[in-house]
SEMIKOL-27074 format. One record per residue (C-alpha): residue number from 1; residue in one letter; z, x, y. Coordinates in nm, 4 decimals, padded with zeros to 6 digits. Each point is the difference from the previous one (the first is absolute). Layout:
<drenfis>
@seq = NUM; type = a; w = Z; u = X; v = Y
...
</drenfis>
This chain:
<drenfis>
@seq = 1; type = m; w = 08.8740; u = 09.6493; v = 10.3109
@seq = 2; type = r; w = 00.1614; u = 00.3084; v = -00.1501
@seq = 3; type = v; w = -00.1582; u = 00.1938; v = -00.2865
@seq = 4; type = a; w = 00.1547; u = 00.2940; v = -00.1860
@seq = 5; type = t; w = -00.0953; u = 00.2445; v = -00.2733
@seq = 6; type = y; w = 00.2309; u = 00.1837; v = -00.2387
@seq = 7; type = n; w = -00.0393; u = 00.2274; v = -00.3001
@seq = 8; type = a; w = 00.3048; u = -00.0982; v = -00.2038
@seq = 9; type = a; w = -00.0380; u = 00.2612; v = -00.2778
@seq = 10; type = s; w = 00.1204; u = -00.2743; v = -00.2417
@seq = 11; type = v; w = 00.0657; u = -00.3464; v = 00.1380
@seq = 12; type = r; w = 00.2846; u = -00.0616; v = -00.2458
@seq = 13; type = a; w = 00.1781; u = 00.3221; v = 00.0939
@seq = 14; type = r; w = -00.0413; u = -00.0867; v = 00.3675
@seq = 15; type = l; w = 00.0813; u = -00.3703; v = -00.0293
@seq = 16; type = p; w = 00.3406; u = 00.0066; v = 00.1779
@seq = 17; type = l; w = -00.1480; u = 00.2026; v = 00.2863
@seq = 18; type = l; w = -00.3042; u = -00.2268; v = 00.0238
@seq = 19; type = v; w = 00.2022; u = -00.3217; v = 00.0042
@seq = 20; type = q; w = 00.2371; u = 00.1350; v = 00.2644
@seq = 21; type = w; w = -00.2858; u = 00.1338; v = 00.2102
@seq = 22; type = l; w = -00.1891; u = -00.3293; v = -00.0106
@seq = 23; type = q; w = 00.3133; u = -00.1893; v = 00.0958
@seq = 24; type = e; w = 00.0348; u = 00.2290; v = 00.3013
@seq = 25; type = n; w = -00.3750; u = 00.0149; v = 00.0699
@seq = 26; type = p; w = -00.1533; u = -00.3333; v = -00.1014
@seq = 27; type = v; w = -00.3636; u = 00.1083; v = 00.0248
@seq = 28; type = d; w = -00.2748; u = -00.2525; v = -00.0645
@seq = 29; type = v; w = -00.1831; u = 00.2228; v = -00.2469
@seq = 30; type = l; w = 00.1093; u = 00.3030; v = -00.2006
@seq = 31; type = g; w = -00.2329; u = 00.2149; v = -00.2071
@seq = 32; type = i; w = 00.1795; u = 00.1960; v = -00.2719
@seq = 33; type = q; w = -00.1461; u = 00.2913; v = -00.1939
@seq = 34; type = e; w = 00.1130; u = 00.1743; v = -00.3173
@seq = 35; type = t; w = 00.1743; u = -00.3070; v = -00.1358
@seq = 36; type = k; w = -00.0135; u = 00.1666; v = -00.3447
@seq = 37; type = v; w = 00.0464; u = -00.3243; v = -00.1898
@seq = 38; type = e; w = -00.2049; u = -00.2599; v = -00.1857
@seq = 39; type = d; w = -00.0508; u = -00.3236; v = 00.1880
@seq = 40; type = d; w = 00.2203; u = -00.2033; v = -00.2349
@seq = 41; type = k; w = 00.2900; u = 00.2390; v = 00.0574
@seq = 42; type = f; w = -00.0343; u = 00.0155; v = 00.3797
@seq = 43; type = p; w = 00.3203; u = -00.1296; v = 00.1725
@seq = 44; type = r; w = -00.1847; u = -00.2962; v = 00.1465
@seq = 45; type = a; w = 00.3006; u = -00.2317; v = 00.0332
@seq = 46; type = e; w = 00.1881; u = 00.2295; v = 00.2370
@seq = 47; type = f; w = -00.2896; u = 00.0014; v = 00.2458
@seq = 48; type = e; w = -00.0779; u = -00.3688; v = -00.0377
@seq = 49; type = a; w = 00.3634; u = -00.0677; v = 00.0907
@seq = 50; type = l; w = -00.0724; u = 00.1698; v = 00.3330
@seq = 51; type = g; w = -00.2939; u = -00.2327; v = 00.0612
@seq = 52; type = y; w = -00.2879; u = 00.2176; v = -00.1199
@seq = 53; type = e; w = -00.3022; u = -00.0839; v = -00.2093
@seq = 54; type = v; w = -00.0816; u = 00.2837; v = -00.2390
@seq = 55; type = a; w = -00.3370; u = 00.1381; v = -00.1142
@seq = 56; type = l; w = 00.0000; u = 00.2802; v = -00.2565
@seq = 57; type = n; w = -00.2159; u = 00.2646; v = -00.1581
@seq = 58; type = g; w = 00.2355; u = 00.2010; v = -00.2176
@seq = 59; type = q; w = 00.0161; u = 00.2107; v = -00.3120
@seq = 60; type = k; w = 00.2688; u = 00.1619; v = -00.2090
@seq = 61; type = a; w = 00.1701; u = 00.3091; v = 00.1496
@seq = 62; type = w; w = -00.2899; u = 00.0995; v = 00.2265
@seq = 63; type = n; w = -00.1644; u = -00.1005; v = 00.3267
@seq = 64; type = g; w = 00.0172; u = -00.3727; v = 00.0767
@seq = 65; type = v; w = -00.0395; u = -00.1867; v = 00.3299
@seq = 66; type = a; w = 00.1373; u = -00.3247; v = 00.1366
@seq = 67; type = l; w = -00.0357; u = -00.2254; v = 00.3016
@seq = 68; type = l; w = 00.2920; u = -00.2078; v = 00.1258
@seq = 69; type = s; w = -00.0840; u = -00.2654; v = 00.2578
@seq = 70; type = k; w = 00.1879; u = -00.2729; v = 00.1831
@seq = 71; type = h; w = -00.3346; u = -00.1722; v = 00.0497
@seq = 72; type = p; w = -00.2387; u = -00.1378; v = -00.2628
@seq = 73; type = m; w = -00.2265; u = 00.2567; v = -00.1654
@seq = 74; type = t; w = -00.3539; u = -00.0929; v = -00.1008
@seq = 75; type = d; w = -00.2879; u = 00.1819; v = -00.1680
@seq = 76; type = v; w = 00.2310; u = 00.2480; v = -00.1726
@seq = 77; type = s; w = -00.1948; u = 00.2824; v = -00.1640
@seq = 78; type = k; w = 00.0910; u = 00.3108; v = -00.1977
@seq = 79; type = g; w = -00.1684; u = 00.3369; v = -00.0340
@seq = 80; type = f; w = -00.3627; u = 00.0827; v = 00.0648
@seq = 81; type = g; w = -00.1307; u = -00.2486; v = -00.2544
@seq = 82; type = e; w = -00.2522; u = 00.2544; v = -00.1243
@seq = 83; type = p; w = -00.0338; u = 00.1280; v = -00.3568
@seq = 84; type = d; w = -00.0471; u = 00.3636; v = 00.1047
@seq = 85; type = m; w = 00.3435; u = 00.0137; v = 00.1669
@seq = 86; type = p; w = 00.3125; u = -00.0279; v = -00.2174
@seq = 87; type = e; w = 00.2392; u = -00.2799; v = 00.0834
@seq = 88; type = d; w = 00.3056; u = 00.2125; v = 00.0692
@seq = 89; type = a; w = 00.1866; u = -00.2495; v = 00.2197
@seq = 90; type = r; w = -00.0668; u = 00.1598; v = 00.3373
@seq = 91; type = i; w = -00.1483; u = -00.2861; v = 00.2045
@seq = 92; type = i; w = 00.1059; u = -00.3541; v = 00.0814
@seq = 93; type = a; w = -00.1477; u = -00.2107; v = 00.2776
@seq = 94; type = a; w = 00.0488; u = -00.3493; v = 00.1403
@seq = 95; type = t; w = -00.0906; u = -00.2059; v = 00.3036
@seq = 96; type = i; w = 00.3105; u = -00.0771; v = 00.2050
@seq = 97; type = q; w = -00.0042; u = -00.1881; v = 00.3313
@seq = 98; type = g; w = -00.3731; u = 00.0592; v = 00.0251
@seq = 99; type = i; w = 00.0302; u = 00.3772; v = -00.0542
@seq = 100; type = r; w = -00.1372; u = 00.1778; v = -00.3059
@seq = 101; type = m; w = 00.2894; u = 00.2282; v = -00.0982
@seq = 102; type = i; w = -00.0612; u = 00.2822; v = -00.2485
@seq = 103; type = n; w = 00.2938; u = 00.1926; v = -00.1425
@seq = 104; type = t; w = -00.0809; u = 00.3273; v = -00.1787
@seq = 105; type = y; w = 00.1625; u = 00.2857; v = -00.1813
@seq = 106; type = v; w = -00.2608; u = 00.2740; v = 00.0355
@seq = 107; type = p; w = -00.0007; u = 00.2567; v = -00.2827
@seq = 108; type = n; w = 00.1921; u = 00.3179; v = 00.0763
@seq = 109; type = g; w = -00.2583; u = 00.2416; v = -00.1377
@seq = 110; type = n; w = 00.2519; u = 00.2318; v = -00.1649
@seq = 111; type = t; w = -00.1843; u = 00.3338; v = 00.0372
@seq = 112; type = v; w = -00.3073; u = 00.0856; v = 00.2068
@seq = 113; type = g; w = -00.2993; u = 00.0283; v = -00.2324
@seq = 114; type = s; w = 00.1641; u = -00.1791; v = -00.2924
@seq = 115; type = e; w = -00.1275; u = -00.3150; v = -00.1713
@seq = 116; type = k; w = 00.2643; u = -00.1992; v = 00.1897
@seq = 117; type = w; w = -00.1258; u = 00.1521; v = 00.3252
@seq = 118; type = e; w = -00.3567; u = -00.1022; v = -00.0785
@seq = 119; type = y; w = 00.1250; u = -00.3493; v = -00.0804
@seq = 120; type = k; w = 00.1716; u = -00.0170; v = 00.3391
@seq = 121; type = m; w = -00.3248; u = 00.0977; v = 00.1734
@seq = 122; type = k; w = -00.1910; u = -00.2655; v = -00.1937
@seq = 123; type = w; w = 00.2720; u = -00.2573; v = 00.0664
@seq = 124; type = l; w = -00.0150; u = 00.0550; v = 00.3766
@seq = 125; type = e; w = -00.3788; u = -00.0267; v = -00.0053
@seq = 126; type = k; w = 00.0185; u = -00.3190; v = -00.2029
@seq = 127; type = f; w = 00.2582; u = -00.1454; v = 00.2385
@seq = 128; type = r; w = -00.2447; u = 00.0289; v = 00.2890
@seq = 129; type = e; w = -00.2468; u = -00.1980; v = -00.2127
@seq = 130; type = l; w = 00.2697; u = -00.2629; v = -00.0585
@seq = 131; type = l; w = 00.0445; u = -00.0336; v = 00.3774
@seq = 132; type = d; w = -00.3737; u = -00.0352; v = 00.0499
@seq = 133; type = a; w = 00.0080; u = -00.2965; v = -00.2392
@seq = 134; type = q; w = 00.2603; u = -00.1859; v = 00.2084
@seq = 135; type = d; w = -00.0795; u = -00.2949; v = 00.2247
@seq = 136; type = s; w = -00.0867; u = 00.1768; v = 00.3261
@seq = 137; type = s; w = 00.0975; u = -00.3068; v = 00.2044
@seq = 138; type = m; w = 00.3629; u = 00.0260; v = -00.1152
@seq = 139; type = q; w = 00.2641; u = 00.2234; v = 00.1524
@seq = 140; type = l; w = 00.1187; u = 00.2601; v = -00.2486
@seq = 141; type = l; w = 00.3231; u = 00.1938; v = -00.0560
@seq = 142; type = w; w = 00.0256; u = 00.2960; v = -00.2374
@seq = 143; type = m; w = 00.3429; u = 00.1377; v = -00.0838
@seq = 144; type = g; w = 00.1746; u = 00.2096; v = -00.2571
@seq = 145; type = d; w = 00.0731; u = 00.3451; v = -00.1269
@seq = 146; type = i; w = -00.3287; u = 00.1612; v = 00.0968
@seq = 147; type = n; w = 00.1023; u = 00.3422; v = -00.1342
@seq = 148; type = v; w = -00.1847; u = 00.1727; v = 00.2843
@seq = 149; type = a; w = 00.1559; u = 00.1531; v = 00.3117
@seq = 150; type = p; w = -00.3161; u = 00.0226; v = 00.2116
@seq = 151; type = q; w = 00.1112; u = 00.1834; v = 00.3140
@seq = 152; type = p; w = 00.1865; u = 00.3297; v = 00.0531
@seq = 153; type = h; w = 00.2970; u = -00.1835; v = 00.1525
@seq = 154; type = d; w = 00.0222; u = -00.2250; v = -00.3090
@seq = 155; type = v; w = 00.1541; u = 00.2824; v = -00.2069
@seq = 156; type = w; w = 00.2907; u = 00.2327; v = 00.0652
@seq = 157; type = d; w = -00.2109; u = 00.3193; v = -00.0153
@seq = 158; type = s; w = -00.3745; u = -00.0584; v = 00.0175
@seq = 159; type = a; w = -00.0917; u = 00.3689; v = -00.0036
@seq = 160; type = k; w = 00.1906; u = 00.0470; v = -00.3243
@seq = 161; type = l; w = -00.1086; u = -00.3250; v = -00.1656
@seq = 162; type = l; w = -00.3651; u = -00.0241; v = 00.1032
@seq = 163; type = g; w = -00.2168; u = -00.0040; v = -00.3103
@seq = 164; type = s; w = 00.2723; u = -00.1340; v = -00.2263
@seq = 165; type = v; w = 00.0158; u = -00.3473; v = -00.1527
@seq = 166; type = g; w = 00.0647; u = -00.2586; v = 00.2712
@seq = 167; type = h; w = -00.1205; u = 00.2232; v = 00.2826
@seq = 168; type = h; w = -00.3429; u = 00.1119; v = -00.1105
@seq = 169; type = p; w = -00.3384; u = -00.0163; v = 00.1808
@seq = 170; type = d; w = -00.1578; u = -00.1887; v = -00.2920
@seq = 171; type = e; w = 00.2613; u = -00.2722; v = 00.0437
@seq = 172; type = f; w = -00.0445; u = -00.0003; v = 00.3766
@seq = 173; type = s; w = -00.3745; u = -00.0574; v = -00.0278
@seq = 174; type = r; w = 00.0381; u = -00.2893; v = -00.2419
@seq = 175; type = l; w = 00.2780; u = -00.1623; v = 00.1998
@seq = 176; type = s; w = -00.2147; u = 00.0378; v = 00.3120
@seq = 177; type = k; w = -00.2788; u = -00.1935; v = -00.1712
@seq = 178; type = i; w = 00.2468; u = -00.2753; v = -00.0926
@seq = 179; type = v; w = 00.1319; u = -00.0176; v = 00.3552
@seq = 180; type = g; w = -00.3612; u = -00.0073; v = 00.1149
@seq = 181; type = y; w = -00.0130; u = -00.3558; v = -00.1312
@seq = 182; type = g; w = 00.1678; u = -00.0809; v = 00.3308
@seq = 183; type = l; w = 00.3664; u = 00.0621; v = -00.0748
@seq = 184; type = i; w = 00.2718; u = 00.1206; v = 00.2348
@seq = 185; type = d; w = 00.3139; u = 00.1916; v = -00.1001
@seq = 186; type = l; w = 00.2628; u = -00.2217; v = 00.1630
@seq = 187; type = f; w = 00.2804; u = 00.2538; v = 00.0030
@seq = 188; type = r; w = -00.2038; u = 00.2465; v = 00.2020
@seq = 189; type = v; w = -00.0919; u = -00.2717; v = 00.2493
@seq = 190; type = h; w = 00.3671; u = -00.0257; v = 00.0931
@seq = 191; type = n; w = 00.1431; u = 00.3430; v = -00.0805
@seq = 192; type = f; w = -00.1613; u = 00.3380; v = 00.0593
@seq = 193; type = e; w = 00.3093; u = 00.2088; v = -00.0687
@seq = 194; type = p; w = 00.0067; u = 00.2676; v = -00.2722
@seq = 195; type = k; w = 00.2586; u = 00.0063; v = -00.2780
@seq = 196; type = q; w = -00.0435; u = -00.3706; v = -00.0749
@seq = 197; type = y; w = 00.0040; u = -00.0225; v = -00.3783
@seq = 198; type = t; w = 00.0193; u = -00.2649; v = -00.2715
@seq = 199; type = y; w = 00.0592; u = 00.2211; v = -00.3055
@seq = 200; type = w; w = 00.2518; u = 00.2776; v = -00.0664
@seq = 201; type = d; w = 00.0087; u = 00.1722; v = -00.3394
@seq = 202; type = f; w = 00.3301; u = -00.0332; v = -00.1851
@seq = 203; type = v; w = -00.0231; u = 00.3610; v = -00.1212
@seq = 204; type = v; w = 00.0332; u = 00.1297; v = 00.3589
@seq = 205; type = p; w = 00.3686; u = 00.0041; v = 00.1025
@seq = 206; type = g; w = 00.0602; u = -00.1852; v = 00.3263
@seq = 207; type = a; w = -00.3722; u = -00.0667; v = 00.0416
@seq = 208; type = v; w = 00.0481; u = -00.2965; v = 00.2354
@seq = 209; type = q; w = 00.2477; u = 00.1800; v = 00.2249
@seq = 210; type = r; w = -00.2133; u = 00.3167; v = 00.0000
@seq = 211; type = g; w = -00.3211; u = -00.1845; v = 00.0774
@seq = 212; type = i; w = -00.1804; u = 00.1109; v = -00.3169
@seq = 213; type = g; w = -00.2172; u = -00.3005; v = -00.0699
@seq = 214; type = w; w = -00.3412; u = -00.1627; v = -00.0117
@seq = 215; type = r; w = -00.1475; u = -00.3140; v = 00.1593
@seq = 216; type = i; w = -00.1931; u = -00.1452; v = -00.2921
@seq = 217; type = d; w = 00.0959; u = -00.3691; v = 00.0214
@seq = 218; type = h; w = -00.2296; u = -00.1776; v = 00.2455
@seq = 219; type = i; w = -00.1016; u = -00.3366; v = 00.1414
@seq = 220; type = y; w = -00.3573; u = -00.0388; v = 00.1248
@seq = 221; type = t; w = -00.1687; u = -00.3052; v = 00.1499
@seq = 222; type = t; w = -00.3317; u = -00.0987; v = 00.1455
@seq = 223; type = e; w = -00.0240; u = 00.0201; v = 00.3788
@seq = 224; type = a; w = 00.0656; u = -00.3609; v = 00.0921
@seq = 225; type = l; w = 00.3216; u = 00.0004; v = -00.2003
@seq = 226; type = a; w = 00.1012; u = 00.3408; v = 00.1343
@seq = 227; type = e; w = -00.0186; u = -00.1438; v = 00.3498
@seq = 228; type = q; w = 00.2651; u = -00.2528; v = -00.1025
@seq = 229; type = c; w = 00.2334; u = 00.2698; v = -00.1365
@seq = 230; type = t; w = 00.2986; u = 00.0437; v = 00.2309
@seq = 231; type = s; w = 00.1813; u = 00.2710; v = -00.1984
@seq = 232; type = c; w = -00.0165; u = 00.2121; v = -00.3135
@seq = 233; type = v; w = 00.3063; u = 00.1956; v = -00.1073
@seq = 234; type = i; w = 00.1387; u = 00.2069; v = -00.2867
@seq = 235; type = d; w = 00.3479; u = -00.0971; v = -00.1220
@seq = 236; type = v; w = 00.1448; u = 00.3441; v = -00.0718
@seq = 237; type = e; w = 00.3500; u = -00.1429; v = -00.0448
@seq = 238; type = a; w = -00.1007; u = -00.1784; v = -00.3202
@seq = 239; type = r; w = -00.0825; u = 00.3373; v = -00.1583
@seq = 240; type = l; w = 00.3635; u = 00.1047; v = 00.0557
@seq = 241; type = r; w = 00.1543; u = -00.2954; v = -00.1818
@seq = 242; type = e; w = 00.1574; u = 00.0072; v = -00.3435
@seq = 243; type = r; w = -00.2544; u = 00.0466; v = -00.2833
@seq = 244; type = p; w = -00.3062; u = 00.0069; v = 00.2282
@seq = 245; type = s; w = -00.3610; u = 00.0526; v = -00.0865
@seq = 246; type = d; w = -00.1489; u = 00.3295; v = 00.1145
@seq = 247; type = h; w = -00.2135; u = -00.2136; v = 00.2364
@seq = 248; type = t; w = 00.1093; u = -00.2438; v = 00.2676
@seq = 249; type = f; w = -00.1255; u = -00.3139; v = 00.1746
@seq = 250; type = v; w = -00.2730; u = -00.0198; v = 00.2621
@seq = 251; type = i; w = 00.0088; u = -00.3228; v = 00.2036
@seq = 252; type = a; w = -00.2691; u = -00.1433; v = 00.2270
@seq = 253; type = e; w = 00.0600; u = -00.2964; v = 00.2297
@seq = 254; type = f; w = -00.2741; u = -00.2272; v = 00.1295
@seq = 255; type = d; w = -00.0078; u = -00.2531; v = 00.2828
@seq = 256; type = r; w = -00.1354; u = -00.2863; v = -00.2088
</drenfis>
């Protein structure tokens, strides 16, 4: 089984790239973030033509997440399902091949100390509660744009960026509590090298070639599933294609 995550920064703008990539990399499951489209306007037919079932949690112009699966999806759920958290199309989950897969677009936070920052802190805390409510007997996979680069080697200049949005101790502590559920960062199981990034800002000229990036797109699993993971890689080449997203794909392969 192969599972991938990708922040498309508009699924319709990235549709040609996505279709080509899936033809070249026919993964079993793809989690997409920042679809930026209502569910009834999502380009469902193009993905169904490639053999994927589609589950959506979208909204107009902002956020939005999707799961594409070549296997049946059951128990599809959206959001936190709690009245004190706005439904801003950041979570979609489904059970696929006996694995509870949760695809998220974690809030960015905008500016440290702002209302959006406080919402990000609350969101991360609430996500740990969501995990605690899962069936503990089921293997779990969490993927998406996590919007946190937790280690110094996950950003291009940790000394410069430490304390800024995406690389802040308050984010680290909350992510650590989430991971404390029993999750393992699959990429770092297989690759310990620095300068391995998934996001490069468009405003930085030659960011990919210069190694000015962040690793903020992750795939985590519970231990039993992590033991079945044979590889986890970042497809940097996809970021260099025509009309790319500012993120790229992360792909995990499992012996199952």
